[in-house]
N, C-alpha and C positions, 0 to 999 in steps of 0.2 A: 167248363172248368178251365182254370188258368194252367197253361203248360209250364212245367218246371224242367230245368236241366241243371246239371252240376258243372261248375267251372272251377279251375284251380288257379289261385292267385298267390304270387310270391309275396311273402311278408316282408321282404327286404326292399325290393324295388317296385312292386306292384304289377309285374308282368302277368298277363292273363293267358292261360292255356286251356285247351279243351280236354286234355288228358294229364294225368299225373306224371311228373318228371322228378327224378331224384336230385338233379342239379339244374338250377335256373340257367337257361342259356344267355340271359341278359346280364346278370350281376355275378353269376358263378357261385351263388350260395347253395349249400347242400341242405336237403330236407326242409326247404322253406316253402314248398307248395302246399297250400291248405285248401281243401275243398269248400265251396260255397254253393248253396242252393239258390238259384235265381228264378223268380217268377216273371214271365214275359210281360204280363199286364202291368206289374209294378214298374218294370223297367221302361216300358213305353210311356206310361203316365209321367214318370219322372223326367224323361227326355222332353216331353211336351210342355212341362211346366216352365214358366218364364220367371227368372229371379232377377231382382235389381238391387243395387247397393244403396241407392239414394231415394228410392220410392218414386222416382219420376224418370221418364225417358224423353226429355225435351232438351235439345241443345240450346245453350244460351251463352252470351259473352262471358269471358272469364272475369271481367271487371264487375259483373253483377252478382258473382258468387259471394255469399256472406263470409266474413272473416272471423266469426266467433270461435271456430275450431282452432284458431291459431293460439288462443290463450291456453297455456299449459296449467295443469293442476300442480300446485306446489307440493313437493315431497320433503318432509323434514329430514329424511335420511340423505345426507349430502352425497355419500358415495353412490347410492342408488340413483339419485337424480343426475349425477355426472354421467353414468352409463346410459341413462335414458335420453340424454341430450338436454337436460335442464328441467325436466318435469314430465308429468304424464299428459299425453295428448288425448283429449276427449275423443271417444270413438275409435281408439287404437286397440290392436290386439297384439299381445306380447307373449312370446313363448320362452319359458325358463326351463333349461335342461341341466343335467348334471348326474354324476355317479350316485348310486344308492348310498344314503346316509351322509351325503356331503353337506346337507343343510338347506335344501330347496324349500321344503314345507316350513321349516323354522323361519327362514328369511321372509317368505310370503306372509306368514302369520304375523310376524313382527311389523311388516309394512301395513297389513290390514289393521292392526291395533293402533298404529300411529295415525293412519289416515282416517280412521273412524271417528276421530275427534271432530272433524268438520264435514266428512263425507259419510254416506251410507254404503256399507260394504257387505256384500253377500259372499260368504265363503262356502263353496260346495266341495265336499270331500266324498270320493268314492272308495277310499282305502281305509279311513279311520272313522270311528264313531264320534258322535258329538261330545261324549264324556272324555274321550281321549284327547280331542282337540282342546277342550277346556283345561285338562290337566297340563298340557303343554303351555297354554296361555298363562295359567297360574304360575308355572315355573319361570316363565319369562318375566313375570312381574316381580319375582323375588330377587333381591340384590345380593350378590355375593359379598362377603365381608371384605372390605378394603377395595372393592371394585366399583367403578362407576356404573350406573344403570345404562343399559344400551339405548342409544338414540335419545339421550336427554331425559328431561323430567317427565316425558309422556308415559314412561314405564311405571312411574309411581302411582298413577291414577288407578282406580278400580277398573274392573272389566267394563268396557264401553258398551252402551246400549245400541249404538249404531252398527255394531259388528254382529251380523246375523249368520248363524251356522245351520247347515242342512246336510244330511247324508243322503245322497241320491246319485244314481248312475243313469237313469233314464233321462235323455236330453229333452224330451217333450215335457216331462214333469218339471224339469229345471226351468224351462221357458215360462211355464205357468207361474212358478215362484217369482221369476223376474218381473212379470207383469203385475203381480200383486204387491211386491215389495218396492219396485222401481228404484233399484240401487244406482249409485254412481259408478261403483266398481264391482266387477264380478271376477272371482278367483275360482278356477277349476283345478282340482287336485285329484286325479290327473286325467289327461285326455285319453290315456290308454284304458281307463275303466269306464268311459262313457259309451253309450250305445243308442242307436235309433231302432225302434221297434219295426220300422218298415223294412229293415235289412235283416236277412236271416243269418248273417255271419255273426260270430261271437265278438264280444268287446275286445278291443285291441288289435283287431285285424286291419288290413290295409284299407278296405272299403269303409269300415266303421270310423277309423281315425280320419280319413279324408272327408267323409260326409259330415261328421260332427264338427270338424274344424271349419268347413264351409258354412255350416249353419251358425256357428259362433261368430264368424266374420261378418255375416249378414246382420246378425243382431247388433254387433258393435257399430257398423256403419250406418244403420238405419235409426238406431236409438241414441247414439252418442255415449253408450256405456263403455267404459274402459275395461277390457277383458284381459285377464292374465291366465295363461295356461301353463301348467306344470307338465313336463314331458319326461318320460324315461329315456335312457340312452342305452345303446347296444354295447357289446364288449369292445367294439372298435372306437367308442367314444362319441358316436353320432346319435342324433335323435332317433328313437325307435319309431318305426312306421314308414310311410311313404315319404319320398324326398319332397313331394309337393307340399307337405305340411309346412316346411320352412319357407316356401314361396307364398303360401296363403297369408301368413302372419306379417305384421309390419316390422316387428323387432324380434330378434333371436338373441337370447342371453344364455351364456354358459357359466355355471358356478363350478369353478375348478379348485383344486387344492390337493395336497398330499395328505393322506389319512394319518400320517405320523407327525404332521405339522399342524399348528393351530390357525394358520392363516388360510383364508379363502379369497379367491379372486373371482369377481363377477365381471365377465368379459362380454362385450358386445361384438357379435360377428355380423350382424345385419341390423340396420336402423334406417328406416325411411325418414325419420324426423331428426336425425343428428349424425354425428361422426361415428364411423365404425372403428373397431379395435380399441374403444375406450375400455378402461378397466377400473373397477372399484375394489378396494382392499378391506377385508373384514377379518376379525379375529374371533374364533370360536371360544366362548367362555361358558361357564356354568349357567349364566343368565342369558344365553343366546349369542347371536352374532353382534359384535361391537365394531363400530367404525374405527379404522386406522387412518387418522387424519394425515400423519406424516409417515408413509410407509418406508421411505428410504432410511429414516432414522431408526425405525424398528428393525429393518433387515440388517443394519450394521451394528446393532446394539451389542451382540456377543462376538464381535470381531476381535481376533487376537492381533494386536499391532506388532509390526516388525517380524512377522512370521514368514519364512520362505514359502513360496508357492501361493501367496495371497495377493490378489489384485482387485481394484475397484473399477467396475464398468458402469457407464451411464447409458441405460437403455430407455427407449421410448415405448410406452404403452398407450397408444392413441395420441392424445395431446399431453400426457403426463410423463415427465421424466422420473425415472426410478434409478437409484444407486444401489447396485447389488454387488456382493462379494463373490468373485470367481476364484475357486481354489484349484490348484493343479498339483499333481504328485507324479513323480517319475521313480521307477524302481526297476533294477535289473531283472529281466525276465528269467524265470526258472524253467521255461519250456522252449520249444523250438520257435514258435511264432509269438511275437510280442502282442500284447492285448491293448486295445483302445476302448476305454470304458467311460462314456459320457453320462452325466446325470444333469438334465436341464439344458443340454447343448445338443445340437444336431450332430449325429454321428459322422456324416459325410463332411461337415464343416470341420470337425476335429481332425479327420484324416488330412484335409487340405492344409490346415495350420501346421500339423506335425511335419508334413512334407516340405513346406516352406522353411520351417526352422532347420530341418536337416540339410536342405539343398542350398538355401541362400544365407543362412546365419552360421552354419557349421556345427550345429549341436547334433551330435550323433544319437538319434532316437531309435535306430533300427533294432537295438537289443534292449530297449527300455519299455516297460509297461507304463502306459499313460492313463491317469485317472483325472477327470475334470468334473468338478461339482459346482453347481450354483446354489448358494446357501438359501435356506428358507423354502425350498421346494419350488422355486420359480423356474419358468422355462423361457430361455432367451433365444429368439430366432433371428434377430436382425444382425446384419454383418458388422454393425458398429461395435460389437463386443469382441471382435477378432483380436484386436490389439491386447485387450486385457487377458484373453485366453492364452495368447502366445507368451505374454509376459509371465503369467502364472506358471506355465510349463517350464520356461527358461529359468525362472527363479528357483523352482524346485530342483532342476538339473544342476544348476550352479551352486545351490545352497546359499544363495545371497538374497536377503529380503528386498522387496520393492519399497520405495519411499512411501512412508505411511500417509503423508499429506497429499499424495498425488492421485489423480484419476487418469485413466487411460481410455481414449476414445479414438476409434479409427477402424477402417476396413483394410484387411491385408490382401494384397494381390498375389498372383502366382510368381511375379518377378521380385517379390519382396518389398514392393512399394506400398505406401499407405495412401488410402483414398478418403476423402472427406465425406462423412455422412451428413444427412439432413438435420435441420433444426439444431445446429451446434450452439447457437446463443442460448437457447432454452436449457440445454444440457449443462452448459457452463454456469449459468445462473443458479441452477439447482445445486451444483457441486459447491459453489461459493457460499450458498446459504447454509450448507451443512458444515462449513468450516474448513474445507479443503483449500490448501494454499496454492497448488499448482495443477496444471492439466497438460498432459502430453497428447497432442493432437497432430493430424497430418498438416503438412505445410500448405497454406492457402495459396492458390494461384493468384487470386485478386486480393487487394488490400481490404481488410476488414476493420472497420472503425467502431462498430457497436458491440464488441466483445466486452464482458465485464471487466472493470478496472481493479477489482479487489481480489483477483486471482491471476497468478503468473501463467502465461501461455507459453509452453515449450513446443515449438513446431519441429517436426521430423519428416524428412522426405522418404526414408526407408525404415524397415523394421529394425535394422542394425542400429541406426541412430536413436530410435525410440527406446530400445532396450538399454543402450548406454546411458541415456538420460533417466531411465526409470530406476536403476539399481542404486542402492544407498552407497555402496563402496565401489570405487574404481578398481581396486585390486581383487582379482578373483582367487578362489582357493587353488592351491597348487594341484597339479594333476588333471585339471580341467582345461579344455580348449577354450580360448577366449575368442569371441567373434571379432 
């Protein structure tokens, strides 16, 4: 008889222990150790098995390798294709994660319906029945009154025959369906519900997620099927399961968004076939997720012009420039310690900017509560938005609006100097395209000749000079200290 023993595996980091521990010594998670029964014969057989990704183990010159895999599969969804790097690479495996209810299954079902016009797609669900998936598909086909159908005219067509549905959680049975159907695309919803019968652990455990992902990767590389995996996220916002899951796949996509906002951002954090940090913008409607072709214009649609405490920043999301409104508000504190409340901005960055404004510009913020908000639920991490944040805070403190036709781009240093961010030409062209007349930027050390001609460039060496150029009126309200 095969000998069995019990081991305990951390569900957060995958650490294996012979005995139970309340706290994982590797990642520090509490109550994450789960017992698994291991059969020694199965483990030894599994270690002896040899697996390959290409079906052959013979070295050959790189010039003799076929280039058919370089041809990408066209995706009619422009925002989705942008994040993938231009299309779907045959034989790739893509992981899509996001918070519960953010729209992961909706997005993948819409993509499956669009792609099934020319490709055969197999949609495997371990969480919903086939009737429930069909109900969502019928809802996506219905157009709201006065709204465009999502992703073009493809949503008007009836349910496609090339989209095949199956409800299954056993991975061996799924592989049998793949051999019978021979699809071009395989969608797994979700990886935490899949299991292998060879393992005694339950579905969603570290060993099951790791082994199922490895099997799906081998299927993609050997057969050329493009595999999309939907993954759950933890309360910290990371993909649930072992960290090795993100190393196994070729591309990792996160669907982000504020549950109180209609916009959704599909962000690429890993991509072996394209640029990382790319972002696609969607809007959640009654008929599903709809593309936002010009997100900058959508984010600025409800902007109140000439309002104190409002500034326009130009941030880069991958290779795409986005214009966002940064709002600042200062209010005399009612308690002993002044509060700093950021929304969409890094907290430490806000503290740095507030300190520079106090020390270098002369704006007394020690007894002021500071609130900074990035409109539309976006998160701005790059330092190029420092100047806009500082201008919004100073505008609210002085109660003087910033020039409505100006954008502010620049990184703020501790000495109060401004530093030039990267890709300035792309940022300025986007601002000029949306109708802004001037841009306040750091003073360039070298002469720049390829800046756009249809926008006025105002260069400032320090934060003081930039704020003087940003305000609409030279005369400040009485009782306020002028920088």
